[in-house]
C-alpha positions as CSV (number, residue, x, y, z in Angstrom):
1,M,-12.3,74.9,87.3
2,A,-9.9,76.0,90.0
3,T,-12.5,78.2,91.6
4,K,-15.0,75.2,91.7
5,W,-12.3,73.1,93.3
6,R,-11.5,75.7,95.9
7,E,-15.3,76.2,96.7
8,L,-15.7,72.5,97.2
9,R,-12.6,72.3,99.5
10,D,-13.8,75.2,101.6
11,G,-17.5,74.2,101.6
12,Q,-18.6,71.0,103.2
13,S,-17.1,68.3,105.3
14,P,-14.8,66.1,103.2
15,G,-16.6,62.9,104.2
16,G,-20.2,64.0,103.4
17,L,-22.2,62.5,100.6
18,L,-22.9,65.8,98.9
19,A,-19.2,66.7,98.9
20,R,-18.4,63.4,97.3
21,L,-21.0,63.9,94.6
22,R,-19.8,67.4,93.8
23,L,-16.2,66.0,93.7
24,L,-17.3,63.4,91.3
25,Q,-19.1,65.9,89.1
26,L,-16.0,68.2,89.0
27,F,-13.8,65.2,88.1
28,A,-16.2,64.3,85.2
29,E,-16.2,67.9,84.0
30,C,-12.4,68.0,84.0
31,I,-12.1,64.7,82.1
32,G,-14.8,65.9,79.6
33,L,-12.9,69.1,78.9
34,D,-9.7,67.3,78.4
35,M,-11.4,64.8,76.0
36,D,-12.9,67.6,74.0
37,E,-9.6,69.4,73.7
38,A,-7.8,66.1,72.6
39,V,-10.4,65.4,69.9
40,A,-10.2,69.0,68.6
41,R,-6.4,68.9,68.5
42,R,-6.3,65.6,66.5
43,G,-9.2,66.6,64.2
44,I,-11.1,63.5,65.1
45,V,-14.7,63.4,64.1
46,P,-16.6,61.1,66.5
47,D,-18.6,58.3,64.9
48,S,-22.2,59.6,65.1
49,K,-23.6,56.3,63.8
50,D,-25.1,53.9,66.2
51,A,-24.5,50.2,66.2
52,K,-27.8,49.5,64.3
53,Q,-26.8,51.9,61.6
54,R,-23.3,50.3,61.3
55,L,-24.8,46.9,61.1
56,R,-27.3,47.9,58.5
57,E,-24.6,49.5,56.3
58,F,-22.3,46.4,56.8
59,L,-25.0,44.0,55.8
60,N,-26.0,46.1,52.7
61,Q,-22.4,46.4,51.5
62,T,-21.2,42.9,52.1
63,P,-22.1,40.1,49.6
64,A,-24.0,37.2,51.0
65,S,-21.3,34.8,49.9
66,E,-19.0,36.5,52.4
67,L,-21.6,36.5,55.1
68,L,-22.0,32.8,54.9
69,H,-18.7,32.3,56.6
70,L,-18.8,35.3,59.0
71,S,-18.7,34.5,62.7
72,F,-20.7,36.3,65.3
73,D,-17.6,37.5,67.0
74,E,-16.4,39.1,63.8
75,L,-19.7,40.9,63.5
76,V,-19.4,42.1,67.1
77,R,-16.1,43.7,66.1
78,V,-17.5,45.3,63.0
79,T,-20.5,46.9,64.9
80,R,-18.4,47.8,67.9
81,C,-21.1,46.8,70.4
82,T,-21.7,44.0,72.9
83,P,-22.8,40.5,71.8
84,R,-26.1,41.0,73.6
85,H,-26.8,44.3,72.0
86,L,-25.8,42.9,68.6
87,S,-28.2,40.0,69.0
88,R,-31.1,42.5,69.7
89,I,-30.4,44.8,66.7
90,F,-29.8,41.9,64.4
91,L,-33.1,40.4,65.3
92,D,-34.7,43.8,64.8
93,L,-33.1,44.3,61.3
94,A,-33.3,40.7,59.9
95,G,-36.3,39.4,61.7
96,M,-34.4,36.4,63.0
97,S,-31.3,35.6,65.0
98,F,-27.9,35.7,63.5
99,R,-27.6,31.9,63.7
100,E,-31.0,31.4,62.0
101,K,-30.1,33.9,59.2
102,R,-26.8,32.3,58.6
103,A,-28.5,28.8,58.3
104,E,-31.0,30.3,56.0
105,L,-28.3,31.8,53.8
106,R,-26.5,28.5,53.7
107,L,-29.6,26.6,52.7
108,Q,-30.4,29.2,50.0
109,R,-26.8,28.8,48.6
110,A,-27.2,25.1,48.6
111,R,-30.6,25.3,46.8
112,E,-29.0,27.4,44.2
113,L,-26.0,25.1,43.7
114,L,-28.4,22.1,43.5
115,A,-30.3,23.8,40.7
116,T,-27.4,25.1,38.7
117,T,-24.5,22.5,39.1
118,E,-24.1,18.8,38.8
119,S,-21.9,18.8,41.9
120,K,-22.3,15.9,44.4
121,V,-24.5,16.7,47.3
122,V,-21.6,16.3,49.7
123,N,-19.7,18.9,47.8
124,I,-22.6,21.3,47.8
125,A,-23.0,20.8,51.6
126,L,-19.3,21.7,52.1
127,D,-19.5,24.7,49.7
128,S,-22.5,25.9,51.6
129,G,-20.7,26.0,55.0
130,Y,-21.8,22.7,56.5
131,Q,-19.1,20.4,58.0
132,S,-21.4,17.3,58.0
133,L,-23.5,15.8,55.2
134,S,-25.9,14.3,57.7
135,L,-26.5,17.8,59.3
136,F,-26.9,19.3,55.8
137,N,-29.5,16.7,54.8
138,L,-31.4,17.2,58.1
139,M,-31.4,21.0,57.9
140,F,-32.3,20.9,54.2
141,A,-35.2,18.5,54.7
142,R,-36.5,20.4,57.7
143,R,-36.5,23.6,55.7
144,F,-37.7,22.5,52.3
145,R,-39.6,19.3,53.3
146,M,-37.6,17.1,51.0
147,S,-34.0,15.8,50.6
148,P,-31.5,17.7,48.6
149,G,-31.4,14.9,46.0
150,R,-35.2,15.0,45.5
151,W,-35.2,18.8,45.5
152,R,-32.6,18.7,42.7
153,Q,-34.7,16.2,40.6
154,K,-37.8,18.3,41.0
155,H,-36.2,21.6,40.2
156,R,-33.5,20.6,37.7
157,N,-35.1,22.3,34.7
158,H,-36.1,25.5,36.5
159,K,-33.9,28.6,36.3
160,P,-32.3,29.5,39.7
161,A,-33.5,32.4,41.6
162,G,-30.1,34.2,41.5
163,A,-31.4,36.9,43.9
164,L,-31.9,34.4,46.7
165,I,-28.7,35.2,48.4
166,R,-28.3,38.9,47.6
167,N,-28.0,41.5,50.4
168,T,-31.8,41.9,50.4
169,A,-31.8,38.6,52.3
170,F,-31.2,40.6,55.5
171,R,-34.2,42.8,55.2
172,K,-37.2,41.9,57.3
173,N,-40.2,40.4,55.4
174,R,-43.0,42.7,56.3
């Protein structure tokens, strides 16, 4: 390294573009060597997984009931990537945006509770992550083309599809 620095110093004019580029290259090489040595001394194994792989593993290992209340910012921290990149890879893995998928999981949870419990609709809305009964009713009717109360009457005797909110909910439907 010292030889390279000396050659750079003795070579071109200090203000020239080529000299600046070579200086930058040498600096990067020095920093890279220092980083490699530090990693080797500490026995650190760099994470070779990319953000998409980390997201895939997280979604497969986390129960859907926990994902219902997960914020996008928390998911950004888990995947260790930027929000914009997370949006892209989430769309690629799940086939829809994070917001759409969370709404879908909440509605599936509500549908399961409507079929398996006698809880009031307002309590089901709250248990499913909705802060407002009117928003819940609107979203449920938009998704299933009937009100939650009517859906419960129609499907009361049917067995719930327990797999509705399992981790497979994050795989793309192809």
